[in-house]
N, C-alpha and C positions, 0 to 999 in steps of 0.2 A: 219102887224102882220103875214100874211100868210108866209112871207119869213122866219120868226123865226122858224116856224114848218117845212118848206120845206127843209131848209139847213141840219138839222140833218138827215132827211130821205134820202136826196141825198147822204150824207156822208156814211150813213149805207149801202145804195144800192151799192155805189162804193166799199166799203170795202168787202161786201159779194161777189160782182162780181169778185173782185181781188182774194179773198180767194178761190172761186170755180175754177177760172182759174188756180191758183197755184196747187190745188189738182189734177185737171184734167191733167195738165202738168206733175206732178210727177207720176201719175198713168201711163200715156202713156210712160214716160221715163223708168220706172221700168218694165213695161210689155214688152217693146221692147227689154229689156236686159234679159228677162227671157225665159225659155223653159219648156213647159209642154210635156214630152215625150209621144209618142203614147201608150207605154206600161202601162201607169198609168190608173187604173180603175177610172171611173168618173172624167175625166179631167176638165170638166166644174166646178165641185164642188171644185176642187183644185184651179182653177183660182179664184173662188169667195173668198175662204179663203185668197188667196194671195192678192187680191184687198182690202179686209178688213184690212189686216195687213199694207198694203201700206198707206191707208187712215189714220189709227191710227198713224203711224209713221210720216206722213206729218203734221198732226194736232199738234203732239207733237213738231215737229221742228218749226212750226210757233209760238207756245206758247213760246218756248225757245227764238226765235228771238225777240219777243216783250217784253221779260223780265218777263213773268208770272211764268214760271217754266221750269226746264230742260226737254228735251225730255225723258231722262231716267226716271225721276220722274213721268212724265205723263203716260208713258207706264206701269210702275210698278203699278200706281194707277188703270189704266184700268184693268190690270191683276188681281189685288187683291181685286176687288170690288164685287166679287161674294160670296154670303153666301148660304149654302145649308140647314142649319137647322139640326134637329135631324134625326137620321137614326134608323128605327125600328129594324134593325138587329145588330147594333153595339153600343158599348159604345165608345164615342169619348171624349178625354180629352186633353187639352193643358197643357204641363208641360215644365220644363227646365232640361236638362241633362248637368251638368257642364257649366251652364250659356248659353247653346245653346237651343233655342226654339224648341220644338218637339210637334208633335200631334200624339197621340196614338189611334189606332183603334183596339178594342177588340170585337170579336164576342160575342153576348149575349147567343147563344146556349151553354149549358153546354158541357164540353168535358171530356171524361173518362180518358184522359191522358193529359200531358202537351203539349201545342201547339207549333207550329213552330213560330219563330220570324223573321220578315223581317225588316231590316233597309233600308228605302227608301230615296234616294237622288235625288231630282228633277233636271230636265234639265233647260236650259235657258241661256247657254253660260257663266255661272258663273256671269252674269250681271243681268239677269231677272229670274223670277220664284220665287215661295214662297209656303207656305203651302196651299194657296188657289188654285193656278193654277193646282195643282195635287191632289186636294181633291177628285174629283170623281174617279180618277184612283186608289188612295189608298183605298178608300172605296170598290171599286169593287174587288181589289186584296184581301182585308181582308175578304170580304163576300164569294167570290168564292173559295178561298183556305183555308178558315177557319183558317187564321193565324192572329197573332197579328202583325200589321204593325205600325212601328214607322217612321213617316215622319219628316225629319230634316230640320229646317229652318236656314241653314247656312248663314254666312255673305257673302255679294255680292260685286263684283268689280263694278266700279273702286274705291269705297270708301275703300274697304278692299281687298288688293292685295294678291296674292299667298304668303304664304300658308294658308291664313285665312280659306277659304272654306274647304280645306283638313283637317286642324286641327280641325275644328268644327265637321266634319263628323267622324273623328277618335275618338275624345273625347266622342262624343255622343254614338258611337258604343261600346267603352270600358265600359262606364257607364252602358249601357243596359246589356252587357254580364256579368257584375259583379252583376247585380240585377234582373236577369231573373225570380227568384222565386216570385218577387212582381207582376209579370204580367202573371203568369201561363205558362211560356215558358220553354221549354227544353233547357238547356244551350248548349247541343250538336247539336241543330237544329236551329242555327241562320244563316240567309242568309243576304248578302248585295246586294242591287239592286239599279239600277239607269238608267235613260235615258239620252243620249247625254252627256252634261257636268256632269250629275249625274252618268253616266256610267263610266266616267273618275274617279270620286271621289270614286266610289265603287271599281274599280280596284286598285286604290292607297291604299285605306284602307285595302283591302284584302292582298296586298303585304306586308304592314307594319305589319299586324297581323300574317302573315304566320310563322314568326320565334319566336313568343312569347310563352314562356313556362308557363307563369303565368295566361294564359287565355285558355278557351276551344277553340278548332279549329273551325273555321267557317265551316258550313255545305256546303255552296255553294256561288257562286257569279253569279248574273244575270246582264248582260251587254246589254243594249238596245241601239242599234246604237251608241256606245261610240266613243268619240274622244280620241285617245290614244297617239298621237305623233304630234310634230310641226316642224319636221325636213324637211318634204317633202310634199309640197302642190301641187305637180305635178304628184302624183300617178294616175293610170288610172281613178279611181272614181272621183278625183278632176277635171280632164280634162273633162270627159264625162258628169258630172252633175253640172258643174260650175254655170249654170244659172237656176237650177231646184229649185223651192220653196220646202220646206220652209227654206232651208239653202243654200245660195250661197257660192261659194268658198271664196270670199272676206269676207263674214260674219264670216266664220270659223276662218280665220286669225285675223280678227278684235277682235273677242271675246277672243281668247287665249292671244292676246297681252294686252287687257284690264285687263284680269285676272293676267297676269304676272307683268305688269308695271303700270297699271292704265291709260295708254294712248295707242294709236295705231300708234306711230311713227315707221318708218321703215317698214310699212306694205307692201310696194312695194318690198322691198328686201326679205321679208319673202315669198311673193307669188312667186317671181322668183327664190327663192332658194339661194340667195346670202347673207344669214344671218348666216350661219354656215360654218366654214372652211372646205375645201375639205377633209383634212386628218381625221377630226372627222366624217364627213358624210360617208367616206369609212369605218371607224371603225365600224359604226353602220349599214352598208349596209347588213350585214348578217341577220339583223332583219327588217330593213326598206328599202325595195327594190321592184320594180315592178317584179323582177325575182321570188319573193315569192308569187306572185298573180297568180292563175290559169289562163291559156291562154283564157278560155272562157269569162273571165271578161275584156279582152283587145280588143275584136273584135269591140267594138262600139266607134271608133274614138279616139284611143289612139296613141300618138306619144312620143317615148322616149325623156326624157328631158336631156339636156346637163348640166353637173355639173358646177356650178359657184362658184368661191371663194368669200370671203367676206373681208371687212375691219375690222380692230381691233375694231374701235369704235362701229360699228353695232353689232358685236359679243358680246361686253361687255354688251350691253343692253338686250340681249336675251340668254346669255349663260346658264341660268337656265332651258332652254328648254331641256337640257341634264339630268335633274334630274328626276328619275322615279316617284317621288311623283307628278310631273307635267305631265310627259309623260310616263305612265306605260309600254309602249311597249319597253322601253329601260332598263328595269330591268335585272339584271344578271340571268343566268340560275339557279344559286344556290337558288334564290328566287322563280323563276317561277315554278320550279319543286315541290315546297312545297304548291302550291296553291290548293284550294279546287275544287271539281267538278264545272264545269262552264257551263252556258247557255249564248250563244251569239246570239243576233238577229241583222241581217243586212237587209238593203233595197237596191234594185238594183239602184234606182234613188236617191242616197244619196252620197254627197261628202265624208262622213265618212265611206262608205262601206268598203274600203280597210283597214282602221284602224282595223276594226273588223276581216277581213279575215287574216291580218298579225298576230293578237294576237291569233286567233284560231290556226294558224300553230305553233306559239311559244309554246302554251300550249300543243298541241298534241306532238310536238317534245320533250317535257319534261315529257311526260307520264301522263299528266293531262287529265282526262275524260272530253270531251266537247260535249255538245249538241248544234248544230248549226241550227238555223232556219232562212231561207232567204226568204224575201218577194219579189218575182219577180216583183210585181206591186206596191211595196211600195216606199215611199219617207220619207225624214227626218221629224220626228215629228208626224208620222201617228198614233202611239200608243195613244198619248194623245188626238188625235181627237175623240177617243172613248168616251171622256167626254162630247162631244157635242151631243145633241139630233137630230140635223138635218144636221150637217156637219161632220158626221163620215163616215168612209170608210170600206168596207168589209175586205180589207187586214189588217187594223188595228185591227179589231175584231179577225181575225185569229191569228195574232201575239199575242194579249193579251190572247187568249185561250191557246196558247202554253206556255206562261209565267206562267199562273196559273197552 
C-alpha cells in the first residue's frame, strides 16, 4: 500500500525538480545574454525586474509545451490580473468608442473651464498590454495634470494584425474628438499620447489627423520611447543596447513582425538588414540614417553597418514596413510639417532611442516645435515602472513628471 502513495509523490518530486532546473537554466541563459549598463540607476532592481519577467515567460512556455495554454495567453493573463478599485479623486468608467473598449478617467474636482483631453495608447509591442497594465499610469496622469484621460484597449497581434491596432486607436480618437462636450473637454485641447508601441500608434494617428479639415487640430502628441521604423535595426542604439532589459534588439524585431504578419518569419533578415532592397533603403536614408544621429550618441560601441540587399520573397512579406501608418518616421514632409507641438521622451539605454532622435530631427526640420526629454540613466519601459510601489526607478519618476 505504501508504494501506491510513494509513486505519485516521487513523480511529483521529479516533475518539480525538472521544472526548477528548466527555470534556472532559462534564467542563466537569458542573464548571460543580457547587459545591465553601469549608467543605469539601481541596476540590481532592474536585474530583479528582468528575472521576474524571465520566470513568467518560462512558466508560460512550459504551460504551452504541455498543452495547457499558449505563452501569450498566460502572459496576458498575468498582466491583466490586477484590479485597483475605486479612486477617491477620479471618476472611472469603461465604455466603447466605435466598438473599441476604452476606459475614461475624469477628475472629480470641479473645473472652471473645459479640461484637456488625453487619448492614451498603451505599450506592449502590439502583442501585450491592456487597460489594466497601464491603469496606474493613466490614473496618475489624469490626477496630476487634471486632464480627462481616455485609455484605449485596441486589438492585439498576432490575432489581429496591422492595421487593426492603428485603426482602433484612430477610430476611438475621432469618436472622442467629435464628442468632447460629453466629457467636459475643450475640442481644441486634445492630445494623443503613448509609450513604446503606443507611441508608434500615437504618431501614426497624429499624422493621419494632420490633414483633416472636418475635425479640430490636435493640440499635441506625446511620444514616450516610441518605435517609429523597421528599416534599420543596426542604428547606434540598437547595437549599443541590444541586450539591455527590458527590450532586447531581437524582441523589437519580433514584435513588429508579429504586428505586421502575425508571425516572426524572416526575423534574421530583418535584424541583419537584408529585408528591404538597397534602392529603397537609400531613398529613405535622408530620414533613417546614423548620419542624422548626433555624434555623442555614437561613442559607446557603434560600428557602421554594411548595406545588404534582399530577395524578392522576403521583401514581399515585409514591404508594408514602408507604410507611414506602421512606420511613422517614413511620412512625407508635407505631412510632418502639419503635425502639432510634440513631446518626445527617450532613454539612453533603449534600443528605440534613435527612433525618437530621428523623429525629433524630422519634426524640427519641418518647423514643428519639439520638447525633448532624455533620461541619461533610463531604459525601455521605465515610465510604466512608476506603477509599481517597490520596483519603480527615480528616472521614471523624473520622466513622468516632465510628461505631466
